[in-house]
C-alpha positions in Angstrom: -0.1 -0.2 -0.1 1.4 3.2 -1.0 2.0 5.6 1.8 0.2 9.0 1.6 2.0 11.4 0.3 3.2 15.0 1.7 1.8 18.4 0.3 4.9 20.4 -0.2 3.0 23.4 -1.6 3.4 26.8 0.0 0.0 28.1 -1.0 -2.5 27.5 -3.4 -4.2 30.0 -5.7 -7.0 30.3 -8.4 -5.2 31.7 -11.9 -6.5 34.6 -13.3 -3.8 36.6 -15.2 -2.0 33.0 -16.5 -3.5 29.7 -17.4 -2.4 27.0 -15.8 -3.1 23.2 -17.4 -2.4 20.1 -17.4 -1.7 18.4 -21.1 -1.6 14.7 -22.4 2.1 13.4 -22.5 2.5 11.0 -25.5 4.6 8.5 -26.1 7.1 7.9 -29.2 4.3 5.3 -30.4 1.8 8.3 -29.8 -0.3 6.5 -26.9 -0.9 9.1 -24.0 1.0 8.2 -21.3 -1.4 7.6 -18.4 -1.0 9.5 -14.6 1.7 12.0 -16.2 1.1 14.8 -18.0 2.7 18.4 -19.2 2.2 21.7 -17.8 1.6 24.7 -19.6 1.8 28.0 -18.0 0.5 30.5 -20.2 0.8 34.5 -19.8 -3.2 35.2 -21.0 -2.7 39.2 -21.8 -3.3 38.7 -25.7 -4.5 42.4 -25.8 -1.2 43.6 -24.8 0.9 41.5 -26.2 1.3 39.1 -23.1 3.2 41.8 -21.0 3.3 41.1 -17.5 1.6 43.1 -14.9 2.4 43.1 -10.8 -0.7 40.8 -10.1 0.9 38.5 -13.3 4.1 38.2 -12.2 3.3 37.0 -8.4 0.9 34.5 -10.7 3.6 33.2 -12.5 5.6 32.7 -9.4 3.3 30.5 -7.8 2.7 28.6 -10.9 6.5 27.7 -11.3 6.2 26.9 -7.9 3.3 24.6 -7.6 4.6 22.5 -11.2 7.8 22.2 -9.5 6.4 19.9 -6.7 4.4 18.0 -9.3 4.9 14.4 -9.2 3.4 13.5 -12.3 4.8 16.5 -14.3 7.2 15.6 -17.1 8.2 19.0 -18.2 6.4 23.1 -18.1 5.7 24.6 -21.3 6.3 28.3 -21.0 4.2 30.4 -23.3 1.6 32.9 -24.5 -1.9 33.2 -25.3 -2.7 33.8 -29.3 -0.6 34.0 -32.0 1.2 37.7 -31.6 3.6 37.4 -28.9 4.7 35.0 -26.3 5.2 38.1 -24.2 6.6 42.1 -24.6 8.1 42.4 -21.0 6.9 44.8 -18.7 3.6 45.8 -18.4 4.5 49.9 -20.1 1.0 50.9 -19.2 1.6 49.8 -15.6 5.1 51.3 -15.9 3.5 54.4 -17.1 0.8 54.8 -14.9 2.1 53.8 -11.6 5.6 53.1 -11.5 7.8 55.6 -12.9 8.7 58.4 -10.6 8.1 55.6 -8.0 11.6 54.2 -7.6 10.8 52.5 -4.1 7.5 51.0 -5.2 9.8 49.7 -8.8 12.0 48.2 -6.0 9.5 45.9 -4.6 8.1 45.1 -8.3 11.6 44.3 -9.7 12.0 42.1 -6.2 8.5 40.2 -7.8 10.2 40.1 -10.9 13.8 38.2 -10.1 11.6 35.7 -8.0 10.5 35.0 -11.2 13.3 34.1 -13.4 15.0 32.6 -10.3 11.8 30.7 -10.2 12.3 29.4 -14.1 15.8 28.6 -13.3 15.6 26.4 -10.4 12.6 25.1 -11.7 12.4 21.0 -10.7 11.3 20.5 -14.5 12.3 21.1 -17.8 11.0 24.0 -19.3 10.0 24.5 -22.7 9.2 28.0 -23.9 7.4 28.0 -26.6 7.5 30.8 -29.0 4.0 31.6 -30.3 4.9 35.2 -31.1 7.2 38.1 -30.4 9.6 37.4 -27.7 11.2 40.8 -27.0 12.6 43.0 -23.9 11.9 41.3 -20.8 9.6 38.6 -22.9 12.8 37.7 -24.5 14.5 37.6 -20.4 12.3 35.1 -19.0 12.2 33.4 -22.2 16.1 33.0 -22.3 15.9 31.6 -18.6 13.8 28.5 -19.8 15.8 25.2 -20.8 14.9 25.3 -24.6 13.1 27.4 -26.6 11.2 26.1 -29.7 9.2 29.0 -32.1 6.9 29.6 -35.0 9.0 31.0 -37.5 7.3 34.3 -37.7 9.0 35.5 -34.2 10.7 38.1 -33.3 13.6 38.1 -30.8 15.0 41.2 -29.1 15.8 43.9 -26.2 14.5 47.5 -26.7 15.4 48.9 -22.9 17.9 51.5 -24.3 15.5 52.7 -26.9 12.8 53.2 -24.6 14.6 54.4 -21.1 15.6 51.3 -20.1 18.9 48.7 -20.0 18.5 44.5 -20.0 19.5 44.5 -16.9 16.4 41.7 -16.2 18.3 38.4 -17.8 19.7 39.6 -21.0 23.0 41.0 -20.1 23.3 37.7 -17.9 22.3 34.7 -20.4 22.1 36.2 -24.2 25.9 36.5 -24.4 26.4 32.6 -23.4 23.8 31.9 -26.1 25.5 33.8 -28.7 29.0 35.4 -27.8 29.8 38.9 -26.5 29.4 41.0 -29.8 26.4 39.9 -30.9 24.7 40.0 -27.7 26.4 44.0 -27.2 24.7 44.6 -30.4 21.2 42.9 -29.6 21.3 44.5 -26.5 22.1 48.6 -27.1 20.9 48.8 -30.5 17.9 47.1 -30.1 17.4 45.6 -33.2 15.0 42.7 -33.5 16.3 38.9 -35.1 14.1 36.7 -36.8 13.2 33.0 -35.9 15.4 32.0 -38.1 18.7 34.4 -37.4 17.8 33.0 -33.7 18.2 29.4 -34.6 21.0 30.0 -36.9 22.9 31.8 -33.9 21.8 29.1 -31.5 19.1 31.6 -29.2 16.4 28.1 -29.6 16.3 25.2 -30.2 14.3 24.5 -33.1 11.7 26.7 -34.9 8.2 25.8 -37.5 6.4 27.3 -40.2 3.1 28.8 -39.0 1.8 31.0 -42.1 -0.7 28.8 -44.0 -1.2 30.0 -47.8 -3.5 28.2 -49.9 -3.9 24.9 -47.3 0.2 25.0 -47.2 3.0 25.9 -45.3 5.1 28.4 -46.1 8.3 29.4 -44.8 8.5 33.6 -42.9 8.2 35.0 -46.4 9.8 38.5 -44.9 13.4 37.5 -44.2 15.4 35.3 -46.1 15.1 31.4 -45.4 17.9 29.9 -47.8 21.4 30.4 -46.9 24.5 32.1 -48.7 26.5 34.7 -48.3 26.6 38.4 -49.6 28.9 40.4 -51.1 30.6 41.3 -48.0 30.7 37.6 -46.8 28.2 38.0 -44.4 25.3 34.7 -43.6 22.1 36.2 -45.6 20.1 33.3 -43.5 17.1 35.0 -41.3 17.8 38.6 -42.5 15.1 41.0 -43.6 14.3 41.0 -47.1 14.2 44.6 -48.9 12.8 46.1 -51.9 10.4 44.1 -54.1 11.4 41.1 -52.3 10.1 42.5 -49.2 6.7 43.8 -50.8 6.2 40.3 -52.1 6.9 38.9 -48.8 4.3 41.2 -47.2 1.5 40.4 -49.7 1.4 36.8 -49.3 1.7 37.1 -45.0 -1.5 39.1 -46.2 -2.9 36.8 -47.7 -2.0 33.8 -45.0 -3.6 32.7 -41.7 -1.2 31.6 -38.8 -1.6 28.0 -37.3 0.5 27.0 -34.4 -0.2 23.1 -34.9 3.6 22.3 -36.0 4.8 24.2 -32.9 2.5 22.6 -31.0 3.3 19.1 -32.5 7.4 20.3 -31.6 7.0 20.8 -28.4 5.2 17.6 -27.9 8.1 15.7 -29.1 10.2 17.4 -27.2 8.1 16.5 -24.1 7.8 13.0 -25.3 11.8 13.1 -25.8 12.2 14.1 -21.9 9.8 11.5 -21.1 12.2 8.7 -22.5 14.6 9.5 -19.7 15.7 9.0 -16.3 14.3 11.6 -14.9 16.6 12.4 -12.3 19.2 11.9 -14.1 17.7 14.7 -16.6 16.8 17.5 -14.3 20.1 16.9 -12.6 21.9 17.4 -16.1 19.3 20.4 -16.2 20.7 22.0 -13.3 24.1 21.6 -14.0 23.8 23.1 -17.6 21.6 26.2 -15.7 24.6 26.6 -13.3 26.0 29.2 -15.9 22.9 31.2 -15.9 22.1 31.1 -12.6 25.6 32.1 -11.3 25.5 35.4 -13.6 21.9 36.3 -12.5 22.4 35.3 -9.2 25.5 37.7 -9.1 24.2 40.9 -10.8 20.3 40.4 -9.9 20.1 42.8 -6.7 22.9 45.7 -8.2 20.6 45.9 -11.4 17.4 46.0 -9.0 18.6 48.6 -7.4 19.8 50.5 -10.4 16.7 50.0 -12.3 14.9 51.5 -9.6 16.5 54.8 -9.4 16.3 55.0 -13.3 12.4 55.2 -12.9 13.4 58.8 -11.8 15.1 59.8 -15.3 15.3 58.1 -18.1 12.7 55.1 -17.7 10.2 57.9 -16.9 11.0 59.8 -19.9 10.9 56.5 -21.8 8.1 54.6 -21.2 5.7 58.0 -21.1 6.9 58.5 -24.5 6.0 54.6 -25.5 2.7 54.0 -23.5 1.3 57.4 -24.7 3.0 58.4 -28.1 0.7 57.3 -31.1 3.0 58.1 -34.2 6.1 58.1 -32.5 6.8 56.1 -29.6 10.1 57.4 -28.6 12.1 60.5 -27.0 13.5 63.0 -29.0 17.0 62.0 -28.5 19.4 64.1 -30.0 18.1 67.2 -28.3 17.7 65.2 -24.7 21.4 64.3 -25.4 22.2 68.1 -25.8 20.1 69.1 -22.9 22.3 67.3 -20.9 25.6 68.1 -22.4 24.3 71.7 -21.4 23.8 70.5 -17.5 19.9 70.2 -17.6 18.0 68.1 -14.9 15.8 65.5 -15.3 12.5 67.9 -14.2 9.3 68.3 -15.9 10.5 70.4 -18.4 12.7 68.2 -19.6 10.1 65.4 -20.2 8.4 67.8 -21.8 11.2 69.1 -23.9 12.0 65.7 -25.3 8.2 64.4 -25.8 7.3 63.0 -29.1 4.8 65.5 -30.5 1.7 64.1 -29.5 2.5 63.7 -25.6 3.8 66.6 -24.9 1.9 69.4 -22.3 1.3 68.1 -18.4 4.0 65.6 -16.1 3.7 62.1 -16.1 1.1 61.9 -14.0 
Protein backbone atom coordinates (compact mmCIF):
# COMPACT_ATOMS: atom_id res chain seq x y z
CA UNK A 1 0.00 0.00 0.00
CA UNK A 2 1.40 3.38 -1.02
CA UNK A 3 2.22 5.82 1.75
CA UNK A 4 0.21 9.01 2.07
CA UNK A 5 2.22 11.68 0.31
CA UNK A 6 3.07 15.04 1.84
CA UNK A 7 1.87 18.26 0.20
CA UNK A 8 4.87 20.56 -0.35
CA UNK A 9 2.96 23.52 -1.81
CA UNK A 10 3.33 26.83 0.01
CA UNK A 11 -0.06 28.14 -1.03
CA UNK A 12 -3.01 27.53 -3.32
CA UNK A 13 -4.23 30.14 -5.77
CA UNK A 14 -6.96 30.46 -8.36
CA UNK A 15 -5.13 31.84 -11.37
CA UNK A 16 -6.81 34.69 -13.24
CA UNK A 17 -4.02 36.40 -15.20
CA UNK A 18 -2.38 33.26 -16.46
CA UNK A 19 -3.69 29.85 -17.48
CA UNK A 20 -2.38 26.81 -15.64
CA UNK A 21 -3.23 23.59 -17.46
CA UNK A 22 -2.35 19.90 -17.57
CA UNK A 23 -1.96 18.47 -21.07
CA UNK A 24 -1.33 14.86 -22.11
CA UNK A 25 2.13 13.43 -22.66
CA UNK A 26 2.47 10.90 -25.46
CA UNK A 27 4.82 7.97 -25.83
CA UNK A 28 6.96 7.58 -28.96
CA UNK A 29 4.21 5.32 -30.34
CA UNK A 30 1.65 8.10 -29.88
CA UNK A 31 -0.26 6.66 -26.93
CA UNK A 32 -1.20 8.83 -23.99
CA UNK A 33 1.04 8.13 -20.99
CA UNK A 34 -1.57 7.60 -18.29
CA UNK A 35 -0.96 9.29 -14.97
CA UNK A 36 1.56 11.75 -16.45
CA UNK A 37 1.18 15.18 -18.00
CA UNK A 38 2.90 18.35 -19.11
CA UNK A 39 2.13 21.62 -17.31
CA UNK A 40 1.33 24.60 -19.51
CA UNK A 41 1.76 28.07 -17.97
CA UNK A 42 0.24 30.61 -20.36
CA UNK A 43 0.50 34.39 -20.07
CA UNK A 44 -3.09 35.43 -20.74
CA UNK A 45 -2.97 39.10 -21.75
CA UNK A 46 -3.24 38.82 -25.52
CA UNK A 47 -4.68 42.34 -25.92
CA UNK A 48 -1.45 43.82 -24.51
CA UNK A 49 0.84 41.31 -26.22
CA UNK A 50 1.06 39.16 -23.08
CA UNK A 51 2.98 41.80 -21.18
CA UNK A 52 3.12 41.02 -17.47
CA UNK A 53 1.71 43.20 -14.70
CA UNK A 54 2.65 43.00 -11.04
CA UNK A 55 -0.20 40.58 -10.37
CA UNK A 56 0.76 38.45 -13.37
CA UNK A 57 4.29 38.05 -12.02
CA UNK A 58 2.96 36.86 -8.67
CA UNK A 59 0.89 34.21 -10.41
CA UNK A 60 3.82 33.06 -12.57
CA UNK A 61 5.97 32.62 -9.44
CA UNK A 62 3.29 30.49 -7.81
CA UNK A 63 2.67 28.56 -11.03
CA UNK A 64 6.30 27.50 -11.36
CA UNK A 65 6.34 26.57 -7.67
CA UNK A 66 3.27 24.40 -8.18
CA UNK A 67 4.72 22.76 -11.29
CA UNK A 68 8.00 22.04 -9.48
CA UNK A 69 6.14 20.07 -6.82
CA UNK A 70 4.01 18.13 -9.34
CA UNK A 71 5.19 14.51 -9.22
CA UNK A 72 3.35 13.61 -12.43
CA UNK A 73 4.69 16.51 -14.51
CA UNK A 74 7.28 15.57 -17.13
CA UNK A 75 8.01 19.14 -18.22
CA UNK A 76 6.71 22.71 -18.03
CA UNK A 77 5.73 24.62 -21.17
CA UNK A 78 5.82 28.40 -20.76
CA UNK A 79 3.96 30.32 -23.47
CA UNK A 80 1.60 33.16 -24.30
CA UNK A 81 -1.99 33.38 -25.49
CA UNK A 82 -2.75 33.84 -29.18
CA UNK A 83 -0.41 34.03 -32.17
CA UNK A 84 1.07 37.53 -31.92
CA UNK A 85 3.35 37.40 -28.88
CA UNK A 86 4.89 35.13 -26.30
CA UNK A 87 5.63 38.19 -24.17
CA UNK A 88 6.77 41.77 -24.75
CA UNK A 89 7.99 42.30 -21.20
CA UNK A 90 6.65 44.49 -18.44
CA UNK A 91 3.31 46.17 -18.96
CA UNK A 92 4.14 49.69 -20.15
CA UNK A 93 0.72 50.99 -19.11
CA UNK A 94 1.50 50.03 -15.52
CA UNK A 95 5.09 51.27 -15.84
CA UNK A 96 3.97 54.66 -17.20
CA UNK A 97 0.96 55.23 -15.00
CA UNK A 98 2.21 53.84 -11.69
CA UNK A 99 5.91 52.99 -11.41
CA UNK A 100 7.50 55.90 -13.30
CA UNK A 101 8.71 58.41 -10.73
CA UNK A 102 8.25 55.94 -7.86
CA UNK A 103 11.61 54.19 -7.41
CA UNK A 104 10.75 52.58 -4.06
CA UNK A 105 7.62 51.02 -5.55
CA UNK A 106 9.56 49.79 -8.56
CA UNK A 107 12.21 48.30 -6.26
CA UNK A 108 9.51 46.12 -4.72
CA UNK A 109 8.21 45.22 -8.17
CA UNK A 110 11.74 44.17 -9.18
CA UNK A 111 11.91 41.89 -6.14
CA UNK A 112 8.95 40.04 -7.62
CA UNK A 113 10.45 40.07 -11.11
CA UNK A 114 13.74 38.67 -9.80
CA UNK A 115 11.85 35.94 -7.97
CA UNK A 116 10.03 35.05 -11.22
CA UNK A 117 13.29 34.62 -13.14
CA UNK A 118 14.84 32.67 -10.26
CA UNK A 119 11.73 30.47 -10.13
CA UNK A 120 12.16 29.55 -13.78
CA UNK A 121 15.88 28.91 -13.34
CA UNK A 122 15.31 26.64 -10.34
CA UNK A 123 12.20 24.80 -11.49
CA UNK A 124 12.40 21.09 -10.66
CA UNK A 125 11.16 20.24 -14.16
CA UNK A 126 12.69 21.01 -17.57
CA UNK A 127 11.14 24.24 -18.89
CA UNK A 128 10.26 24.74 -22.56
CA UNK A 129 9.52 28.20 -23.90
CA UNK A 130 6.87 27.84 -26.60
CA UNK A 131 7.52 31.00 -28.60
CA UNK A 132 4.17 31.69 -30.23
CA UNK A 133 5.08 35.23 -31.38
CA UNK A 134 7.12 38.25 -30.33
CA UNK A 135 9.69 37.57 -27.60
CA UNK A 136 11.18 40.95 -26.79
CA UNK A 137 12.28 43.00 -23.80
CA UNK A 138 11.51 41.24 -20.53
CA UNK A 139 9.79 38.56 -22.58
CA UNK A 140 13.11 37.71 -24.16
CA UNK A 141 14.67 37.59 -20.72
CA UNK A 142 12.17 35.21 -19.13
CA UNK A 143 12.35 33.15 -22.33
CA UNK A 144 16.12 32.81 -22.03
CA UNK A 145 15.70 31.68 -18.42
CA UNK A 146 13.94 28.59 -19.82
CA UNK A 147 15.86 25.45 -20.75
CA UNK A 148 14.63 25.06 -24.33
CA UNK A 149 12.90 27.37 -26.81
CA UNK A 150 10.83 26.23 -29.77
CA UNK A 151 9.44 29.00 -31.97
CA UNK A 152 7.03 29.57 -34.80
CA UNK A 153 9.07 31.21 -37.55
CA UNK A 154 7.12 34.48 -37.71
CA UNK A 155 8.34 35.25 -34.19
CA UNK A 156 10.90 37.95 -33.53
CA UNK A 157 13.42 38.22 -30.72
CA UNK A 158 15.23 41.14 -29.14
CA UNK A 159 15.66 43.81 -26.51
CA UNK A 160 14.21 47.30 -26.33
CA UNK A 161 15.52 48.87 -23.11
CA UNK A 162 17.95 51.54 -24.39
CA UNK A 163 15.31 52.71 -26.90
CA UNK A 164 12.63 53.14 -24.24
CA UNK A 165 14.46 54.23 -21.13
CA UNK A 166 15.76 51.08 -19.49
CA UNK A 167 18.61 48.58 -19.59
CA UNK A 168 18.11 44.85 -20.33
CA UNK A 169 19.27 43.92 -16.84
CA UNK A 170 16.41 41.52 -16.17
CA UNK A 171 18.48 38.68 -17.60
CA UNK A 172 19.64 39.65 -21.09
CA UNK A 173 22.96 41.09 -19.92
CA UNK A 174 23.44 37.87 -17.93
CA UNK A 175 22.25 35.25 -20.42
CA UNK A 176 22.42 36.40 -24.02
CA UNK A 177 26.20 36.19 -24.44
CA UNK A 178 26.08 32.58 -23.22
CA UNK A 179 23.90 31.79 -26.24
CA UNK A 180 25.40 33.91 -29.02
CA UNK A 181 28.70 35.38 -27.83
CA UNK A 182 29.67 38.77 -26.45
CA UNK A 183 29.62 40.92 -29.59
CA UNK A 184 26.27 39.72 -30.90
CA UNK A 185 24.81 40.09 -27.42
CA UNK A 186 26.24 43.62 -27.24
CA UNK A 187 24.62 44.56 -30.52
CA UNK A 188 21.24 43.13 -29.59
CA UNK A 189 21.15 44.67 -26.11
CA UNK A 190 22.28 48.17 -27.11
CA UNK A 191 20.99 48.70 -30.66
CA UNK A 192 17.65 46.95 -30.04
CA UNK A 193 17.37 45.58 -33.58
CA UNK A 194 15.13 42.50 -33.56
CA UNK A 195 16.19 39.11 -34.91
CA UNK A 196 13.96 36.83 -36.91
CA UNK A 197 13.29 33.33 -35.59
CA UNK A 198 15.46 31.99 -38.43
CA UNK A 199 18.37 34.18 -37.35
CA UNK A 200 17.82 33.29 -33.69
CA UNK A 201 17.97 29.61 -34.62
CA UNK A 202 21.07 30.07 -36.74
CA UNK A 203 22.84 31.87 -33.89
CA UNK A 204 21.93 29.19 -31.34
CA UNK A 205 19.40 31.17 -29.31
CA UNK A 206 16.58 28.65 -29.78
CA UNK A 207 16.31 24.87 -30.02
CA UNK A 208 14.01 24.67 -33.02
CA UNK A 209 11.47 26.44 -35.20
CA UNK A 210 8.48 25.54 -37.31
CA UNK A 211 6.55 27.31 -40.08
CA UNK A 212 3.32 28.96 -38.98
CA UNK A 213 1.99 30.74 -42.07
CA UNK A 214 -0.56 28.81 -44.12
CA UNK A 215 -1.27 29.99 -47.66
CA UNK A 216 -3.78 28.07 -49.79
CA UNK A 217 -3.77 25.27 -47.24
CA UNK A 218 0.02 24.79 -47.22
CA UNK A 219 2.66 25.94 -44.78
CA UNK A 220 5.24 28.42 -46.09
CA UNK A 221 8.35 29.75 -44.40
CA UNK A 222 8.37 33.31 -43.09
CA UNK A 223 8.17 35.38 -46.31
CA UNK A 224 9.63 38.52 -44.72
CA UNK A 225 13.12 37.08 -44.26
CA UNK A 226 15.59 35.11 -46.36
CA UNK A 227 15.21 31.43 -45.51
CA UNK A 228 17.91 30.18 -47.89
CA UNK A 229 21.53 30.38 -46.83
CA UNK A 230 24.20 32.18 -48.83
CA UNK A 231 26.86 34.86 -48.38
CA UNK A 232 26.34 38.41 -49.59
CA UNK A 233 29.04 40.52 -51.24
CA UNK A 234 30.57 41.24 -47.82
CA UNK A 235 30.75 37.57 -46.83
CA UNK A 236 27.85 37.81 -44.39
CA UNK A 237 25.37 34.97 -43.94
CA UNK A 238 22.02 36.10 -45.32
CA UNK A 239 19.84 33.35 -43.78
CA UNK A 240 17.31 34.90 -41.42
CA UNK A 241 17.99 38.50 -42.45
CA UNK A 242 15.09 40.78 -43.51
CA UNK A 243 14.10 40.96 -47.14
CA UNK A 244 14.24 44.35 -48.86
CA UNK A 245 12.75 46.10 -51.88
CA UNK A 246 10.42 44.19 -54.16
CA UNK A 247 11.21 40.94 -52.37
CA UNK A 248 9.91 42.42 -49.12
CA UNK A 249 6.78 43.77 -50.81
CA UNK A 250 6.05 40.33 -52.26
CA UNK A 251 6.61 38.79 -48.83
CA UNK A 252 4.16 41.19 -47.21
CA UNK A 253 1.56 40.39 -49.87
CA UNK A 254 1.99 36.67 -49.21
CA UNK A 255 1.70 37.29 -45.47
CA UNK A 256 -1.59 39.12 -46.00
CA UNK A 257 -3.00 36.16 -47.94
CA UNK A 258 -2.18 33.63 -45.27
CA UNK A 259 -3.35 32.67 -41.80
CA UNK A 260 -1.27 31.79 -38.75
CA UNK A 261 -1.62 28.17 -37.64
CA UNK A 262 0.47 26.93 -34.69
CA UNK A 263 -0.29 23.23 -35.13
CA UNK A 264 3.28 22.42 -36.18
CA UNK A 265 4.66 24.39 -33.22
CA UNK A 266 2.52 22.38 -30.81
CA UNK A 267 3.60 19.14 -32.46
CA UNK A 268 7.26 20.13 -32.10
CA UNK A 269 6.77 20.98 -28.42
CA UNK A 270 4.98 17.66 -27.95
CA UNK A 271 7.88 15.75 -29.53
CA UNK A 272 10.32 17.48 -27.20
CA UNK A 273 8.23 16.52 -24.17
CA UNK A 274 8.08 12.93 -25.45
CA UNK A 275 11.87 12.89 -25.74
CA UNK A 276 12.11 14.09 -22.13
CA UNK A 277 9.62 11.41 -21.08
CA UNK A 278 11.98 8.75 -22.35
CA UNK A 279 14.79 9.63 -19.90
CA UNK A 280 15.55 9.01 -16.22
CA UNK A 281 13.93 12.01 -14.46
CA UNK A 282 16.57 12.53 -11.77
CA UNK A 283 19.45 12.18 -14.24
CA UNK A 284 17.73 14.62 -16.58
CA UNK A 285 17.00 17.32 -14.01
CA UNK A 286 20.53 17.02 -12.59
CA UNK A 287 21.89 17.57 -16.10
CA UNK A 288 19.55 20.51 -16.60
CA UNK A 289 20.63 22.04 -13.29
CA UNK A 290 24.30 21.65 -14.17
CA UNK A 291 23.85 23.49 -17.45
CA UNK A 292 21.64 26.13 -15.80
CA UNK A 293 24.48 26.98 -13.40
CA UNK A 294 26.15 29.21 -15.99
CA UNK A 295 23.03 31.36 -16.15
CA UNK A 296 22.41 31.20 -12.41
CA UNK A 297 25.94 32.28 -11.54
CA UNK A 298 25.65 35.44 -13.62
CA UNK A 299 22.07 36.07 -12.50
CA UNK A 300 22.79 35.72 -8.79
CA UNK A 301 25.89 37.89 -9.07
CA UNK A 302 24.07 40.83 -10.67
CA UNK A 303 20.35 40.71 -9.90
CA UNK A 304 20.37 42.81 -6.70
CA UNK A 305 22.57 45.64 -7.98
CA UNK A 306 20.60 45.64 -11.22
CA UNK A 307 17.39 45.88 -9.22
CA UNK A 308 18.70 48.92 -7.36
CA UNK A 309 19.79 50.71 -10.54
CA UNK A 310 16.57 49.95 -12.41
CA UNK A 311 14.59 51.37 -9.50
CA UNK A 312 16.50 54.66 -9.43
CA UNK A 313 16.28 54.91 -13.21
CA UNK A 314 12.49 55.30 -12.81
CA UNK A 315 13.23 58.92 -11.82
CA UNK A 316 15.01 59.81 -15.07
CA UNK A 317 15.30 57.98 -18.39
CA UNK A 318 12.67 55.33 -17.67
CA UNK A 319 10.19 58.03 -16.67
CA UNK A 320 10.68 59.73 -20.04
CA UNK A 321 10.91 56.55 -22.10
CA UNK A 322 7.84 54.76 -20.76
CA UNK A 323 5.79 57.95 -20.97
CA UNK A 324 6.68 58.29 -24.65
CA UNK A 325 6.13 54.63 -25.46
CA UNK A 326 2.81 54.30 -23.66
CA UNK A 327 1.28 57.63 -24.68
CA UNK A 328 2.79 58.15 -28.11
CA UNK A 329 0.78 57.18 -31.17
CA UNK A 330 2.63 58.15 -34.34
CA UNK A 331 5.98 58.30 -32.52
CA UNK A 332 6.83 56.27 -29.42
CA UNK A 333 10.42 57.32 -28.73
CA UNK A 334 11.82 60.47 -27.19
CA UNK A 335 13.84 63.03 -29.14
CA UNK A 336 17.23 61.49 -28.44
CA UNK A 337 19.28 64.31 -29.98
CA UNK A 338 17.53 67.05 -27.99
CA UNK A 339 17.83 64.94 -24.84
CA UNK A 340 21.58 64.49 -25.25
CA UNK A 341 22.07 68.17 -26.08
CA UNK A 342 20.18 69.30 -22.98
CA UNK A 343 22.03 66.83 -20.76
CA UNK A 344 25.34 68.05 -22.21
CA UNK A 345 24.31 71.56 -21.16
CA UNK A 346 23.84 70.34 -17.59
CA UNK A 347 20.04 70.37 -17.45
CA UNK A 348 18.28 68.27 -14.82
CA UNK A 349 15.58 65.64 -15.17
CA UNK A 350 12.45 67.64 -14.44
CA UNK A 351 9.07 68.18 -16.09
CA UNK A 352 10.57 70.72 -18.47
CA UNK A 353 13.04 68.11 -19.71
CA UNK A 354 10.30 65.49 -20.07
CA UNK A 355 8.18 67.88 -22.09
CA UNK A 356 11.08 69.02 -24.29
CA UNK A 357 12.01 65.52 -25.43
CA UNK A 358 8.54 63.96 -25.57
CA UNK A 359 6.93 62.96 -28.89
CA UNK A 360 4.70 65.72 -30.33
CA UNK A 361 1.44 64.05 -29.26
CA UNK A 362 2.71 63.53 -25.70
CA UNK A 363 3.92 67.06 -24.96
CA UNK A 364 2.15 69.07 -22.30
CA UNK A 365 1.61 68.06 -18.72
CA UNK A 366 3.53 65.88 -16.33
CA UNK A 367 3.66 62.11 -16.40
CA UNK A 368 0.64 61.72 -14.14
